[in-house]
N, C-alpha and C positions, 0 to 999 in steps of 0.2 A: 247400840244396843243389840246384843246377840239375840234377845228374844224376838226381835222384829226382822232378823236376817232371813228366815224362812218364809216363802210365800203363803204356805198354808197357815202359819200363825198370823200373818197379816190379814188374811181372808177371814180367819176366825175373829180377829179383833175387830175388823170392819162390821161384822155381823152383830157382835155384842155391843158395839158402840151405840147402835140403834135401840136396842132394848135387851133386857135379860133373856137368855135363851137356854133351853134344855140342852144338855150335852148330846142327846141322841139327835135332836134337830140340827145342832151344829155339824154333827158328823155326816148327815144325810147327803150334802152335795159333793163330798169328797170321795174319791175312789180309794179310801183308806178304812182299815178296821176301826171299830170303836176304841180299841185299845191304843192304836197309834194316834188317834185324835186326842184322847185323854192325855197322851204324853206331851203333845203340843200344848195342850191346855195347862199342864203342870209347868211347863217352861214359862208360859205367860203368868201364871200364879207366882212363880219364883221371882219374876221381875216386878210383882206387884201391879201388873197391868189389868188383871182380872181377879174377880173374887168368885169363889164357888160356894153355893149354899145347897144344903140337902134337905129335901122334903120327902120323907119316907124313902123311897128307893130312886126317886128322881134327883138328878143334880142339875142345878141352874147356875149359869155363868153370867156375870155382869161385868161391865167395864169399870175400871178405875183410872180416871184421868190424871190424878195427881202426879204420877212419875212423868208422864208426858209433858205436863205443865212445867215441871222443873227442868226438863231437857230444853223445852222451847224458851224459857226465860234465859237459860245459859246461851243458847244460840243467838238470841236477841242481843245479849250482852257483847258476844263475840263479834257480831256483825257490826255493832256500833264502834267497837275498837278498831276493827279492820277498815271500816269506812273512813274513820278519822285518820288512820295512818295513810291510806291511799290518797286522801285529800291532801294530806301534808306533803306526800311525795309528789303529787301533781303540782302543788304550789311551788315546791322547791325546783322541780324541773323546768317549769315555766320561768322562774327567776333566772335560772342558769341559761336558758335559751335566750332570754332577753339580754343578759349580760354579754353573752357571746355575740349576739347580733350587734350590740353597741360597739364592741371591741372591733368587729369587722368593718363597721361603718367608719370608725376612727382612723383605721388603716387606709380605707379607700378614700377618705376625704380629710386629709390631715390640714390643720388650719395653721 
């Protein structure tokens, strides 16, 4: 997710995950202009990770977990697939090694 590639956007997301926050309060800890922080927030909005609401002149940003939940579910599915594949490979390699050991033992101890 490109929206999470920049550390400033990750920091903004961390803050709004706790509670809805005014844009000016989000900008305070960063050595960036309010305009630059707003651009980062727009990237997060485009990715649907945050929602912005306006009350008079104040802009408030809140977290939207749904896109991350979708990504998390996909990662869990992929993890299950790859775990099964590695387990299958492990079982296959163990069978091959056991067969190879048996063949070597037959060579060493012919009856």
